[in-house]
C-alpha positions in Angstrom: -24.7 -15.1 39.7 -26.3 -16.1 36.4 -25.4 -19.6 35.3 -26.1 -21.0 31.8 -25.1 -24.4 30.3 -24.7 -25.2 26.6 -24.9 -29.0 26.4 -24.7 -31.9 24.0 -22.9 -29.9 21.2 -19.7 -30.7 19.3 -17.6 -27.7 20.6 -14.7 -26.2 18.7 -11.9 -25.5 21.2 -8.2 -25.1 20.5 -7.6 -28.8 20.2 -10.4 -29.2 17.6 -14.0 -30.4 18.0 -14.9 -32.0 21.4 -18.0 -33.4 23.0 -18.2 -31.1 26.0 -20.8 -29.1 27.9 -20.0 -25.4 28.5 -20.7 -23.7 31.8 -21.2 -20.0 31.5 -21.3 -17.7 34.5 -22.2 -14.0 34.2 -21.6 -13.9 30.5 -18.2 -15.6 30.5 -17.1 -19.1 29.8 -16.4 -20.7 33.2 -15.5 -24.3 32.5 -16.1 -27.4 30.4 -17.6 -30.7 31.5 -17.5 -33.9 29.4 -20.9 -34.7 28.0 -21.0 -38.1 29.7 -19.9 -36.7 33.1 -22.1 -35.8 36.0 -25.5 -34.3 35.3 -25.9 -30.5 35.0 -26.8 -28.6 38.2 -30.5 -28.1 38.7 -29.9 -24.5 39.8 -28.7 -23.4 36.3 -30.7 -20.4 35.1 -30.8 -21.7 31.5 -29.8 -24.9 29.7 -29.4 -24.6 26.0 -29.5 -27.9 24.2 -27.0 -27.9 21.3 -27.6 -31.5 20.3 -26.8 -32.1 16.7 -24.9 -28.8 16.4 -21.4 -27.6 16.0 -20.7 -25.0 18.6 -18.1 -22.4 17.4 -16.9 -19.1 18.7 -18.9 -16.1 17.6 -17.5 -14.6 14.4 -15.7 -11.3 14.4 -16.1 -9.2 11.3 -13.4 -6.5 11.3 -14.6 -4.8 8.2 -18.1 -3.4 8.0 -19.6 -0.1 6.9 -22.8 0.4 8.9 -23.0 4.1 7.9 -24.3 5.2 11.3 -24.8 8.1 12.0 -25.5 10.2 9.0 -26.4 7.7 6.2 -28.8 5.4 8.0 -31.0 5.2 4.8 -28.1 3.1 3.4 -28.0 0.9 6.5 -27.4 1.8 10.2 -26.1 -0.2 13.1 -29.5 -1.5 14.1 -30.2 -3.2 10.8 -26.6 -4.1 10.1 -26.0 -5.7 13.5 -29.4 -7.5 13.2 -28.2 -9.1 9.9 -24.8 -9.9 11.5 -26.4 -11.7 14.4 -28.5 -13.9 12.1 -25.3 -14.9 10.3 -23.4 -15.8 13.5 -21.3 -12.7 13.9 -21.1 -11.4 17.5 -18.6 -8.6 17.1 -18.0 -6.1 14.3 -15.5 -3.3 13.7 -17.2 -0.4 12.0 -15.1 1.5 9.5 -14.5 5.3 9.8 -16.2 6.2 6.5 -19.6 6.1 4.9 -21.0 7.4 8.2 -21.4 11.2 8.0 -19.2 12.8 9.2 -16.3 10.5 8.8 -14.3 9.5 11.9 -11.2 11.7 11.3 -11.2 13.7 14.5 -11.9 13.1 18.2 -15.1 15.0 18.2 -16.6 12.9 15.5 -15.4 9.8 17.2 -17.0 10.7 20.5 -20.2 11.8 18.9 -20.4 8.4 17.1 -19.7 6.5 20.3 -22.5 8.4 22.1 -24.9 8.0 19.2 -24.4 4.2 18.9 -25.0 3.4 22.6 -27.7 0.8 23.0 -28.4 0.5 19.3 -26.4 -2.6 18.4 -27.4 -6.3 18.7 -23.7 -7.3 18.7 -20.5 -6.0 20.3 -18.5 -3.5 18.3 -15.4 -1.5 18.0 -14.6 1.6 15.9 -11.9 2.3 13.4 -10.3 5.7 13.1 -9.5 7.3 9.8 -6.1 8.5 8.6 -6.4 10.9 5.7 -4.4 13.5 3.8 -6.1 16.2 5.9 -5.3 14.9 9.4 -2.0 13.0 9.3 0.0 16.0 10.5 -2.2 16.8 13.5 -0.4 14.6 16.1 -2.4 16.0 19.0 -5.7 15.1 17.4 -4.5 11.7 16.4 -3.2 11.0 19.9 -6.6 11.8 21.3 -8.4 9.5 18.8 -5.9 6.7 19.3 -7.2 5.7 22.7 -10.7 5.2 21.5 -10.2 3.2 18.3 -9.4 -0.4 17.4 -7.0 0.6 14.6 -6.4 3.1 11.8 -7.7 2.9 8.3 -6.4 4.7 5.2 -7.0 4.6 1.5 -4.3 4.7 -1.1 -6.9 5.5 -3.8 -10.0 7.6 -3.8 -12.5 6.4 -1.3 -15.7 7.7 -2.9 -16.5 9.7 0.3 -15.8 13.4 0.0 -14.6 14.0 3.6 -12.3 10.9 3.6 -9.6 11.8 1.1 -7.0 9.2 0.1 -3.4 9.5 1.3 -0.7 10.3 -1.2 2.5 8.3 -1.5 4.3 11.0 0.5 1.5 11.3 3.0 1.6 7.5 3.6 5.1 8.0 5.1 3.5 10.2 7.7 0.6 7.8 8.3 3.1 5.0 8.9 4.9 7.0 11.5 1.7 8.1 13.2 0.4 4.5 13.4 3.8 3.3 14.8 3.9 6.2 17.3 0.4 5.2 18.7 1.2 1.5 18.6 -1.8 0.9 16.3 -2.3 -1.3 13.3 -2.7 0.6 10.0 -5.1 -1.0 7.6 -4.9 -0.1 4.0 -7.1 -0.1 1.0 -4.2 -0.8 -1.4 -4.7 0.3 -5.0 -2.4 2.7 -6.7 -4.4 5.8 -7.4 -2.5 7.2 -10.3 -2.7 4.0 -12.3 -6.4 3.6 -11.6 -7.1 7.3 -12.5 -5.3 7.0 -15.9 -6.9 3.7 -16.8 -10.4 4.9 -15.8 -10.0 8.0 -18.0 -8.7 5.7 -20.8 -11.5 3.1 -20.6 -14.3 5.6 -20.2 -13.4 6.9 -23.7 -13.4 3.4 -25.3 -16.4 3.8 -27.5 -18.2 0.5 -28.1 -16.4 -1.4 -25.3 -18.7 -3.2 -22.8 -18.8 -0.9 -19.8 -18.6 -3.7 -17.3 -15.4 -5.1 -19.0 -14.1 -1.5 -19.1 -14.6 -1.2 -15.3 -12.7 -4.4 -14.6 -9.9 -3.3 -16.9 -9.6 0.0 -15.1 -8.7 -1.6 -11.8 -6.1 -4.3 -12.6 -4.2 -6.5 -10.2 -1.1 -4.5 -11.0 -2.7 -1.5 -9.2 -3.0 -3.6 -6.0 0.5 -5.0 -6.5 2.2 -1.6 -6.8 0.3 -0.2 -3.8 1.1 -3.2 -1.6 4.8 -3.2 -2.6 5.2 0.5 -1.8 3.4 0.1 1.6 5.5 -2.9 2.5 8.7 -0.9 1.8 7.5 1.8 4.2 6.4 -0.7 6.8 9.9 -2.2 6.8 11.5 1.2 7.1 9.2 2.6 9.9 8.3 -0.7 11.7 4.6 -0.1 11.3 2.1 -2.9 11.8 0.1 -3.3 8.6 -3.1 -5.0 7.7 -4.1 -5.1 4.0 -7.9 -5.3 3.6 -9.9 -7.0 0.8 -7.0 -8.3 -1.2 -8.3 -9.9 -4.4 -5.3 -11.6 -5.9 -3.2 -14.7 -5.0 -0.2 -13.0 -6.5 -0.5 -10.1 -4.1 -1.1 -12.4 -1.2 2.1 -14.1 -2.2 4.0 -10.8 -1.9 2.6 -10.2 1.5 3.6 -13.7 2.6 7.2 -13.0 1.5 7.1 -9.8 3.6 5.9 -11.8 6.6 8.8 -14.2 6.3 11.2 -11.3 6.1 10.0 -10.0 9.4 7.6 -7.3 8.5 4.6 -7.1 10.9 1.8 -7.6 8.3 -1.4 -9.5 7.9 -3.9 -9.8 5.1 -7.7 -10.0 4.8 -9.7 -11.2 1.9 -13.5 -11.2 1.5 -16.1 -13.8 0.8 -17.1 -12.2 -2.5 -13.6 -12.8 -3.8 -13.8 -16.4 -2.8 -17.3 -17.1 -4.1 -17.9 -14.8 -7.2 -15.8 -14.1 -10.2 -15.7 -11.5 -13.0 -18.1 -13.5 -15.1 -20.7 -13.1 -12.3 -20.1 -9.4 -12.4 -20.4 -9.2 -16.2 -23.7 -11.0 -15.8 -25.2 -9.3 -12.7 -23.6 -5.8 -13.0 -23.6 -3.2 -10.2 -24.9 -5.5 -7.5 -21.4 -7.1 -7.6 -19.5 -3.9 -8.2 -16.7 -3.5 -5.6 -13.1 -2.2 -5.4 -10.9 -4.0 -6.1 -13.2 -5.6 -8.6 -14.0 -9.3 -8.9 -11.3 -11.3 -10.6 -11.1 -14.1 -13.1 -11.9 -17.7 -11.9 -8.2 -18.6 -11.8 -7.7 -15.8 -9.2 -10.6 -17.2 -7.1 -9.0 -20.6 -7.2 -5.6 -19.0 -6.3 -7.1 -17.4 -3.3 -8.4 -20.8 -2.0 -4.9 -22.2 -2.5 -3.5 -19.3 -0.4 -6.1 -20.0 2.2 -5.2 -23.7 2.4 -1.5 -22.8 2.7 -2.3 -20.5 5.7 -1.3 -17.3 3.9 -4.6 -15.5 4.5 -5.0 -14.2 8.1 -8.6 -12.9 8.3 -11.9 -12.8 6.5 -14.0 -9.6 6.5 -17.3 -9.0 4.8 -16.5 -5.5 3.7 -20.2 -5.0 4.0 -20.8 -1.7 2.1 -24.5 -1.1 1.6 -26.3 1.6 -0.2 -29.8 2.5 -1.5 -30.8 0.2 -4.4 -31.2 3.3 -6.6 -27.4 3.8 -6.2 -26.9 0.5 -7.9 -29.6 0.8 -10.6 -27.8 3.5 -12.5 -27.5 3.9 -16.3 -23.7 3.6 -16.2 -21.6 1.1 -14.2 -19.2 4.0 -13.6 -21.8 5.9 -11.6 -23.0 2.9 -9.5 -21.9 2.7 -5.8 -19.2 0.2 -5.3 -20.0 -2.1 -2.4 -21.5 -5.5 -1.6 -24.2 -6.3 1.0 -23.0 -9.5 2.6 -22.5 -9.4 6.4 -25.4 -11.8 7.0 -23.9 -14.5 4.7 -20.2 -14.2 5.2 -19.8 -17.4 7.2 -22.7 -19.3 5.7 -21.2 -18.9 2.3 -17.6 -19.6 3.3 -18.3 -22.6 5.4 -20.6 -24.0 2.7 -17.8 -23.5 0.1 -15.1 -24.9 2.4 -17.1 -28.0 3.1 -17.7 -28.6 -0.7 -14.0 -28.2 -1.2 -13.3 -30.6 1.7 -11.3 -28.0 3.6 -11.1 -28.6 7.3 -13.3 -26.3 9.4 -10.4 -26.3 11.9 -8.4 -24.4 9.2 -11.0 -21.9 8.2 -12.8 -21.0 11.4 -9.8 -19.1 12.9 -10.0 -16.6 10.0 -13.1 -15.2 11.5 -12.4 -15.8 15.2 -9.1 -16.3 16.9 -6.9 -14.8 14.2 -8.9 -11.6 14.2 -9.0 -11.3 18.0 -5.3 -11.8 18.3 -4.4 -9.4 15.5 -6.5 -6.6 17.0 -5.7 -7.1 20.6 -9.0 -8.5 22.0 -8.0 -12.1 22.4 -8.5 -12.1 26.1 -12.2 -11.7 25.6 -13.1 -12.8 22.1 -12.3 -15.3 19.4 -12.0 -18.6 21.3 -14.1 -20.9 23.4 -12.1 -21.2 26.6 -12.5 -20.3 30.2 -12.4 -16.6 30.9 -13.5 -15.6 27.4 -16.9 -14.0 26.6 -19.5 -16.6 26.0 -19.9 -15.6 22.3 -21.1 -18.8 20.6 -22.7 -19.9 17.4 -24.7 -23.2 17.1 -24.6 -24.5 13.5 -26.2 -27.6 12.0 -24.7 -29.2 8.9 -27.8 -31.3 8.2 -30.1 -28.3 7.5 -30.0 -25.8 4.7 -30.3 -22.0 4.5 -32.2 -20.7 1.4 -31.7 -17.0 0.8 -34.7 -15.2 -0.5 -35.7 -11.5 -0.3 -37.9 -12.1 2.8 -34.9 -13.4 4.7 -32.7 -10.4 4.0 -32.2 -8.4 7.2 -30.5 -5.4 5.6 -32.2 -2.1 5.5 -32.3 -2.3 1.7 -33.4 -5.8 0.8 -31.1 -6.9 -2.0 -27.9 -8.9 -2.1 -25.8 -11.0 -4.6 -26.4 -13.9 -2.2 -30.1 -13.9 -3.0 -31.4 -17.2 -4.4 -28.4 -19.1 -3.1 -28.7 -22.2 -0.9 -26.1 -23.0 1.8 -25.9 -26.5 3.1 -25.8 -25.5 6.7 -27.8 -23.4 9.1 -27.2 -21.0 12.0 -29.5 -22.2 14.8 -28.6 -19.8 17.6 -26.2 -16.9 18.1 -25.2 -16.2 21.7 -23.5 -13.0 22.9 -22.0 -13.0 26.3 -24.4 -15.8 27.4 -27.5 -14.2 25.9 -29.3 -15.7 22.9 -29.5 -12.9 20.4 -30.7 -15.0 17.5 -32.8 -18.2 17.4 -33.8 -19.6 14.0 -37.3 -20.2 15.3 -37.8 -17.0 17.3 -35.7 -14.5 15.3 -33.5 -11.8 16.7 -33.9 -10.8 20.4 -35.8 -7.7 21.3 -33.1 -6.4 23.5 -29.9 -4.7 22.0 -27.1 -6.0 24.2 -24.1 -5.0 22.1 -21.5 -2.8 23.7 -18.5 -0.8 22.5 -15.2 -2.6 23.1 
């Protein structure tokens, strides 16, 4: 039996923050003891002093592209999970595209699982891809379903050749397939036809600022149309839906109405939609290019209002890395769309929430218990309670984190978060009772992450 105590911290449990010591046995939370109670047992293998720290559940990032295998020059699970651990994330769900080949059949899925073994610093699960090319192969989808956390599909072009988007008619089949396998269907929801027409139009606007043209080519209306259509199908087929990286308060309002009508739907937004706006993109360019694009400041404020109302269910980084050369292009249209951010998701969000005087009790579940419950891993992950994995993050609010190039743990050392200062600091990240990151010692040498 391996016994560890985490003592003297202010621990976030279901009732809120409490002064308790945490007893960990064999990687799981065993019990709590009030801080002023009897002294800790001398036979404990390790005692971690969390004095002065908030102790919160390890964050779960359900939306990363670590590109492994096949495009490890872009990132890779070793560097991606290294960065995640530094930022307090202890579990990630890796998307089925940007690796090569994409995860659209059972062979690719098994090959990826085999390849990733013993390469990750954090625990992980894998998404499976639903595309126009595999939605009719029920036997193949059935084989895949047992080994994935959920399905992912695009309603507009993905940018990856072997991951084609699903047409409006094809989405009906995707809805049925997801329902049949009792899996959540996550959607990149932008209406492809509208984007295609607008892109062609704005590319021909001679003299128009290219960055403004890109923003105009992917309006909120494209999200709105895609979400409305998907919600109609979900109501018809009874499919559980999860909309990823929604960028508009108006669209989140539509999803909230659908929830109230009984549709099984949840919504994610990303830190970059809550931190940056279109003026940042116009200034910085491709380093902040993403799809959907960044929105005007009033949309950013609208998203925070939605968050405070409880209308946003989860936060995901949508960490989508690439070579810097793929950003440093002559034309914004040719640049890769994706933001490197998994290391700073919760530093940036908690920093911003504290500045806005939003309760941590309100924001923490968006990266912990809400994610675990939605994706069926709540017995192990997402809460600090007896029986759960001892995934813990120790955070100080009286120390700062300054982001410079030397601190970036990504394979390619650039990020829109560079030069920012966050008024908090991750001191330790603990995965199943093992310290995988210490702000003085760095990331552990051992890779302890396992596939869920």
